[in-house]
BAMI-654954 format. One line per field, with one value per residue: residue number from 0; y, x, z of N, C-alpha, C in turn. Coordinates in steps of 0.1 Angstrom, whole numbers, plus 2048, in hexadecimal, padded with zeros to 3 digits. Atoms other than C-alpha are relative to their C-alpha. Layout:
N
lumza: NUM,...
n_Y: Y,...
n_X: X,...
n_Z: Z,...
ca_Y: Y,...
ca_X: X,...
ca_Z: Z,...
c_Y: Y,...
c_X: X,...
c_Z: Z,...
// end
This chain:
244
lumza: 0,1,2,3,4,5,6,7,8,9,10,11,12,13,14,15,16,17,18,19,20,21,22,23,24,25,26,27,28,29,30,31,32,33,34,35,36,37,38,39,40,41,42,43,44,45,46,47,48,49,50,51,52,53,54,55,56,57,58,59,60,61,62,63,64,65,66,67,68,69,70,71,72,73,74,75,76,77,78,79,80,81,82,83,84,85,86,87,88,89,90,91,92,93,94,95,96,97,98,99,100,101,102,103,104,105,106,107,108,109,110,111,112,113,114,115,116,117,118,119,120,121,122,123,124,125,126,127,128,129,130,131,132,133,134,135,136,137,138,139,140,141,142,143,144,145,146,147,148,149,150,151,152,153,154,155,156,157,158,159,160,161,162,163,164,165,166,167,168,169,170,171,172,173,174,175,176,177,178,179,180,181,182,183,184,185,186,187,188,189,190,191,192,193,194,195,196,197,198,199,200,201,202,203,204,205,206,207,208,209,210,211,212,213,214,215,216,217,218,219,220,221,222,223,224,225,226,227,228,229,230,231,232,233,234,235,236,237,238,239,240,241,242,243
n_Y: 7FA,7F8,7F4,7F3,7F2,802,806,80A,80B,800,80B,80A,7FE,804,80B,80E,7FC,80E,7F5,801,7FB,7F3,7F7,7F5,7FA,7F6,7F6,7F7,7FB,7F4,7FF,7F2,806,7F8,7F3,7FF,7F6,800,801,80D,809,7FC,807,810,7FF,7FD,807,80D,7F6,7FB,809,806,7F8,801,7F3,804,7F5,7FF,7F7,7F1,7F8,7F8,7F8,7FE,7F6,7F5,7FB,80A,7FD,7F2,807,802,7F5,803,7F6,800,801,80E,7FD,805,807,7F9,80C,807,80D,804,7F5,801,804,7F8,7F9,80E,802,7F7,806,80A,805,800,80E,809,7FB,808,80D,807,800,80C,80F,801,807,814,807,7FB,7F8,7FC,7FA,7F8,802,7FB,7FD,801,7FB,7F8,7F4,7F4,7EE,7F8,7F6,7F7,807,80B,80D,807,808,802,813,7FA,807,7FC,80D,7FB,806,7FE,80B,802,7FE,80D,807,801,807,809,7EF,7F8,7F3,804,7F3,7F7,7FA,7F3,7F5,802,80F,7F9,7F9,809,7FD,7F4,7FC,80E,800,7F8,807,80D,7F9,7F6,7F3,7FF,7FF,7FB,7FD,7F9,7EE,7FB,7F9,800,803,7FC,80E,806,7FA,7FB,805,813,804,7F6,802,806,7FB,80C,7F6,7F5,7F7,80D,80E,809,7FC,80B,801,7FF,7FE,7F7,809,7FD,80A,80B,801,7FF,80B,805,806,7FC,808,7F5,808,7FB,801,7FA,7FB,802,7FD,805,7FB,7F4,807,807,7F6,801,80B,806,804,803,80B,806,810,7FA
n_X: 7FD,7FC,803,805,805,802,7F6,800,80D,7F8,7FB,804,807,7F1,7FD,807,804,7F5,7F7,7F5,80A,801,7F1,7F6,7FB,7FC,80A,7F9,7F5,7FC,7F5,7FD,7F4,7F5,7F8,7F6,7F6,7F1,7EF,7FB,7FE,7F1,7F8,801,7FA,7EF,7F5,7F9,7F3,7F1,7FB,7F9,7EF,7F7,807,80C,807,7FC,809,7FA,80B,800,7FD,7F0,7F8,7FD,7F3,7F7,80A,7FD,7F7,801,802,80A,809,80A,804,801,80F,7FB,807,802,800,7F4,7FF,7F6,7F9,7FE,80A,80A,80A,7FE,7F4,803,7FA,800,7F3,7FD,802,7F8,7F2,801,7FF,7F3,7F9,805,7F7,7EE,7FA,802,7F8,809,7F9,809,815,809,810,806,80E,807,805,7FD,7F7,80D,7FA,80D,800,80C,805,806,7FC,7FB,7F4,7F7,7F9,7F5,7FD,7F2,7F3,7F4,7F8,7F3,7F9,801,808,801,803,7EB,7FB,7F8,7F6,7FF,80B,80E,807,807,809,7FB,803,807,808,811,805,808,809,809,805,807,809,805,805,80B,80E,7FF,7FD,7F4,7F6,7FC,7F5,7F2,7FB,7F6,804,7FD,80C,800,7FC,7F6,7F7,804,7FD,800,80E,806,812,800,812,806,801,7F7,806,7F8,808,7F8,7F1,7FA,7F2,7F6,804,7F4,7FC,806,80E,7F9,7FB,80B,804,7F1,800,7F1,7F7,805,80E,805,80C,806,80F,803,80D,803,80F,7FF,7FB,80D,808,7FE,806,7F6,800,806,7FB,801,7F8,7F4
n_Z: 7F8,802,804,7FD,806,80D,80A,7F5,807,80C,7FE,7FE,80F,806,7FF,807,812,804,800,812,80B,7F2,80E,7F6,807,7F9,802,808,7F5,806,800,808,807,7F5,804,804,7F5,80F,7F9,7F8,80E,803,7F8,802,808,7FC,7F3,80A,803,7F6,7FF,80B,800,7FA,7F3,7F4,7FA,7ED,801,7ED,7FC,803,7F6,803,7F9,803,805,80A,809,802,807,809,809,810,806,7FC,7F5,7FE,7F7,7F0,7F9,7F2,7F1,806,7F8,7F9,80A,80C,80B,7FB,809,808,80E,80F,80A,7F8,7FE,7F3,7FA,80A,7FE,7F4,801,7FF,7F5,800,808,7FE,7F3,7FA,80B,80E,80D,80D,7FB,80A,7FD,804,7F6,807,7F5,7FB,7F9,7FB,801,7FA,80A,7FE,7F3,800,7FE,80D,801,810,800,805,803,7FD,801,7FA,805,7F8,801,80D,80A,806,7F8,802,803,7FE,808,7F4,809,801,804,7F8,803,80B,805,80E,7FE,7FA,80A,810,7F6,7FF,80D,800,7F1,80A,80D,7FF,7FF,80C,7FF,804,7F9,7F3,804,7F4,800,7F1,7F6,7F2,7F8,7EF,7FD,808,7FE,808,80F,806,801,80D,7FE,808,808,808,809,7FA,7F3,7FA,7F6,7F5,7FF,801,800,7FB,7F2,7F8,7F2,7F1,7FF,7FD,7F0,7F5,803,7FA,809,803,810,80A,806,808,7FE,809,7F6,80B,800,802,801,80C,813,7FE,807,814,808,804,809,804,803,810,803,80C
ca_Y: CF3,D02,D1C,D40,D57,D5B,D4F,D2E,D23,D2E,D13,CFC,D01,D01,CE3,CCC,CE1,CD1,CEA,CDF,CE9,D0B,D21,D35,D54,D74,D8E,DB2,DC3,DEC,DED,E14,E14,E1F,E41,E41,E55,E5E,E64,E41,E32,E4B,E3D,E18,E1F,E31,E1A,DF9,E11,E21,DFC,DF5,E0D,E04,E19,E0A,E1B,E28,E39,E54,E68,E86,E99,EAB,EBD,EE4,EEC,ECD,EDF,F03,EF1,EE5,F07,EFB,F1D,F10,F1E,EFE,EF8,EF0,ED5,EE4,EC1,EB5,E92,E9B,EBF,EB2,EAA,EC9,ED1,EC0,EBB,ED3,EBA,E93,E91,E9B,E78,E68,E75,E67,E48,E47,E4D,E35,E1A,E28,E22,DFE,DF5,DFF,E0D,E0F,E24,E29,E31,E45,E54,E5B,E76,E93,EB6,ECE,EF9,F15,F31,F51,F3D,F22,EFE,EEB,EC7,EBC,E98,E9B,E80,E7C,E65,E62,E4F,E49,E2E,E16,E0D,DE4,DC7,DBB,DB0,D97,DBA,DD0,DE7,DEA,E10,E2A,E42,E64,E83,E71,E50,E67,E7C,E5D,E53,E70,E71,E48,E50,E6D,E5B,E3B,E57,E66,E82,E91,EAA,EB0,EC4,ECF,EF0,EFA,F05,F0C,EFD,F04,EDE,ED5,EDE,EFE,EF8,ECF,ED4,EDC,EDD,ECB,ED5,EC2,EDA,EF9,EF7,EED,ECA,EC4,EC8,EB0,EAF,EAF,EAE,ECF,EC3,ED4,EC4,EA3,EA7,EB4,E90,E85,E7A,E7C,E6B,E7E,E77,E7B,E8A,E93,EA3,EA2,EB5,E99,EAE,ECB,EAD,E97,EB5,EB6,EA6,E88,E7E,E69,E42,E33,E0F,E0F
ca_X: 44C,46A,458,457,461,45E,47D,478,457,46E,48A,472,460,487,48C,473,474,498,4B7,4C9,4A8,4AF,4C4,4E0,4E0,4F6,4E4,4E9,50A,50E,532,540,55B,57C,58D,5A9,5C7,5E0,5FF,5FB,5FB,61A,62B,621,634,655,65F,668,67E,692,692,6A1,6BF,6C7,6B2,69E,681,681,663,66C,655,648,657,676,68D,68F,6B3,6BD,69C,6A9,6CB,6BA,6B5,694,686,663,652,64F,62E,630,622,60D,610,635,63F,661,673,685,667,653,64F,646,65D,662,67B,67C,6A2,6A7,698,6AC,6CC,6C0,6BD,6DB,6EC,6DC,6E9,70E,70E,709,71F,70A,726,70A,6E9,6D5,6B2,697,672,657,63D,633,641,62D,635,61D,619,604,5FB,5ED,5F1,609,610,622,62D,64F,666,68E,6AF,6CC,6EA,709,726,72D,717,71C,71C,744,759,779,789,780,771,751,746,73E,71F,723,710,70B,6FC,6DC,6D8,6D5,6BD,6A9,6AD,6A2,689,678,67B,669,64C,64F,658,66A,678,68A,6A9,6CC,6D6,6F3,6E3,6EC,6D5,6D4,6D9,6F4,714,71D,723,71C,6F7,6E2,6B9,6A5,685,66C,662,676,65F,67B,66E,68F,6B2,6D0,6F1,70C,6FE,710,729,71A,6FD,70E,71E,6FF,6F2,713,71B,741,741,733,70E,6FE,6D8,6BB,692,680,659,642,622,62D,63B,61C,604,614,60A,623,62B,614,619,625,62B,648
ca_Z: FBC,FAF,F9D,FA6,F8D,F6A,F5E,F76,F5C,F3E,F4A,F4C,F25,F1C,F29,F1A,EF8,EFB,EFE,ED9,ECA,EDB,EB7,EC5,EB9,EC3,ECB,EB9,EC0,EB4,EAB,EA9,E90,EA3,E9F,E84,E9D,E7D,E99,EAB,E83,E7D,E9B,E93,E75,E86,EA1,E89,E7A,E97,EA2,E81,E83,EA5,EC1,EDF,EEA,F0F,F1D,F40,F53,F46,F67,F63,F7D,F7D,F7E,F5F,F4D,F4E,F45,F27,F19,F02,F02,F0C,F28,F42,F53,F7B,F8C,FAA,FC2,FB2,FC2,FC6,FBF,FA6,F94,F98,F74,F53,F35,F1B,F09,F0B,F06,F2D,F34,F19,F25,F4B,F3C,F2F,F4E,F5D,F44,F45,F67,F67,F4C,F2C,F0F,EF2,EFB,EDC,EE5,EDA,EEC,EDF,EF2,F00,F07,F1D,F1B,F21,F06,F0F,F2D,F1B,F1F,EFF,EFD,EDE,ED2,ECE,EC2,ED2,ECE,EDC,ED2,EEB,EE4,ECB,EB2,EA8,EC2,ECD,EB5,EAF,E9A,EB6,EA1,EAB,E9E,EAE,EB2,E99,E93,E71,E7E,E8F,E6F,E57,E78,E71,E4C,E4A,E62,E47,E29,E38,E43,E22,E2E,E15,E0B,E28,E2D,E48,E51,E6C,E86,EAB,EC8,EEA,EF2,EDC,ED9,EC4,E9C,EA0,E9D,E7E,E7B,E6B,E52,E3F,E22,E2E,E4F,E6E,E82,E99,E9E,E9E,EAE,EC9,EF2,F03,F1D,F3C,F31,F2E,F51,F62,F58,F64,F42,F39,F12,EF2,EEC,ECE,ECE,EBB,EC2,EA9,EA8,E9F,EA2,E8B,E6C,E77,E6B,E4B,E2B,E24,E02,DF1,DF4,DD0,DC4,DA7
c_Y: 809,80C,809,807,7FC,7F6,7EF,7F3,802,7F9,7F0,7FD,7F8,7F1,7F2,808,7F7,80F,7FC,804,80D,809,80C,80C,811,80C,811,80C,80E,7FF,810,7FC,80C,80A,800,80B,7FD,804,7F1,7F8,805,7F9,7F0,801,803,7FB,7F5,808,809,7F2,7F8,804,804,804,7F5,80A,7FE,806,808,807,80D,80E,807,80F,812,807,7F5,80E,80B,7FD,7FF,80D,7FC,809,803,806,7F1,7FF,7F5,7F7,805,7F6,7F8,7F5,803,816,802,7FD,808,806,7F6,802,804,7FB,7EE,7F7,804,7F0,7F7,801,7F7,7EE,7F6,7FE,7F7,7F3,7FF,7FB,7F4,7FC,806,808,807,803,804,7FE,80A,802,805,809,80C,80A,80B,812,805,80A,80B,7FC,7F1,7F2,7F6,7F4,7FC,7F4,807,7F0,804,7F5,803,7F5,804,7F3,7FA,7F9,7EE,7F9,7FC,7FC,7FC,80E,809,80B,802,810,805,80D,80C,809,7F5,7F0,809,807,7F8,7F8,804,7FD,7EE,806,80B,7FC,7F2,808,801,80D,80A,80C,806,804,803,80A,7FE,80C,801,800,7FE,7F0,7F8,80D,80F,800,7F0,7FE,806,7F8,7F9,802,7F6,80C,80F,801,7F9,7F8,7FD,806,7F3,801,7F9,802,80D,7F6,801,7F8,7F1,7FF,801,7F1,7F5,7F2,803,7F9,807,7F8,80A,801,809,805,804,80A,7F6,808,806,7F2,7F5,808,806,7F6,7F6,801,7F2,7EE,7FC,7FD,803,7F3
c_X: 80A,7FE,7FD,803,7FC,808,802,7F9,80B,80E,7F8,7F9,80A,807,7FC,7FE,80D,80C,808,7F4,7FF,80D,805,801,806,7F9,80B,80A,800,80D,801,810,809,806,80F,809,80F,80E,7FF,803,813,809,804,80A,814,808,804,80E,80D,806,809,80E,805,7FB,7F3,7F5,800,7F3,7FD,7F3,802,804,80F,806,805,80C,809,7F4,809,80F,800,7FD,7F3,7F5,7F3,7FE,7FB,7F4,805,7F6,7FA,806,80B,804,80B,805,80C,7F9,7F0,7FD,7FE,803,7FF,80B,800,814,808,800,808,80F,7FB,801,80B,80A,800,805,80E,805,7FD,801,7FC,807,7EF,7F0,7FD,7F2,7F6,7F4,7FE,7F5,7FC,805,7F5,80B,7F3,805,7F1,7FA,7F7,809,803,7FD,802,807,80D,809,816,80B,80B,807,80D,805,802,7F2,7FA,803,819,806,80C,810,7FF,7FF,7F3,7F7,7FE,7F1,804,7F3,7FC,7F1,7F3,7FE,7FD,7F4,7F5,7F8,7F9,7F2,7EF,7FD,7F8,7F3,7F8,7FC,80A,7F7,800,814,807,800,806,7F9,802,7F4,806,803,80B,810,806,807,7FE,7F1,7FD,7F1,7FC,7F2,7FD,7F9,805,7F8,80D,7F9,80A,80E,808,80F,80A,7FE,80A,807,7FB,7F0,800,803,7F6,7F9,80E,804,810,801,7F3,7F4,7F9,7EC,7F5,7EE,7F8,7EB,7F5,7F3,7FC,7FD,7F0,7F4,802,7FC,80C,7FD,7F3,806,805,808,808,7FF
c_Z: 801,7F5,803,7FB,7F2,7F7,806,7F2,7ED,7FB,7FC,7F0,7F8,7FE,7F8,7F4,7FD,7FC,7F1,7F8,801,7F1,80D,7F2,809,7FF,7FB,805,7FA,803,7F9,7FA,806,7F6,7FC,805,7F2,80E,7FF,7EF,7F9,805,800,7FA,808,809,7FC,7FC,80B,806,7F4,801,80E,810,806,800,80E,7FC,80E,7FD,7FC,80B,7FA,810,7FD,7FB,7F2,7F8,7FE,7FA,7F1,7F8,7F7,7FC,802,811,80A,806,810,804,812,80D,7FB,80C,809,7F8,7F6,7F7,7FB,7F1,7F5,7F6,7F4,7F9,807,800,813,805,7FA,805,816,7FD,7F8,809,808,7FD,800,80A,806,7F7,7F1,7F7,7F7,809,7EF,802,7F9,80C,7F7,807,804,805,803,800,807,7F3,800,80E,7FE,7FC,7F1,803,7F0,7FD,7FC,800,802,800,805,7FC,805,7FD,7F2,7F8,7FF,810,806,7F3,800,7FE,80B,7FF,800,7FC,80E,800,7F9,802,7F5,7FF,805,7F2,7FA,80D,7FA,7F3,7FB,804,7F8,7F2,804,7FF,7F3,7FC,7FB,7F4,80E,801,80B,7FF,80E,806,80C,805,809,80A,7FD,7FE,7F0,7F2,7FF,803,7EC,805,7F9,7FB,7F9,7F8,808,812,810,80A,810,7FB,804,807,80D,815,803,80B,80B,7F9,803,812,80B,802,808,7F1,7FA,7F3,7F7,7FE,7F9,801,7F4,806,7EF,803,7F9,7FC,7F9,7F2,802,7F8,7F1,7F9,7FA,7EC,7FC,7FC,7ED,7FE,7F2,7FB
// end
């Protein structure tokens, strides 16, 4: 009396035949091979090295304050947002260093003396009305390098600490030979910055952040920073891995 549909009849046959006698067979499933993302693989190599060098990763908003964007002088034409959530967030960032400086100021205002951070992400700008997104890496270092010690000598960050981190990074990713050259850059104090080149093609800069920029972000201590064009770097062929 309870058989109304075809499935009810099938259930009765299965019950008499015995559920344990019915073999378990997985249905066929088509699996699509994952698309290899070279950028993601390179970033996965990059992060552990920076952690080992004492840097912590941060993720900031992609929005930027027009006044601070003008102060940073990145020489890129910024992309305006049509309906910004705030006047201070009406542009898309043309550098990662603005967000890192805000993170630095937030931590320093809460008593954190040592701030060593990095961020990977896109910057945005226009070239001949065309919208460009470029993957960058930025590092920022400020304050003591080590933990408090009874001798009182904790060590302090310097230009060479950041330069050495960039050298270790490129060596780890097998982007050699690379070179440094003295070169002024708008974000850094004159005479305190260098350009970084891979096979004679410029990929970034390292230096001491300009005093006017630090003051605009309410930071009064020395800050060393670096920014690398990962989009350009990852497009180059790295040295083949060799077992020794």
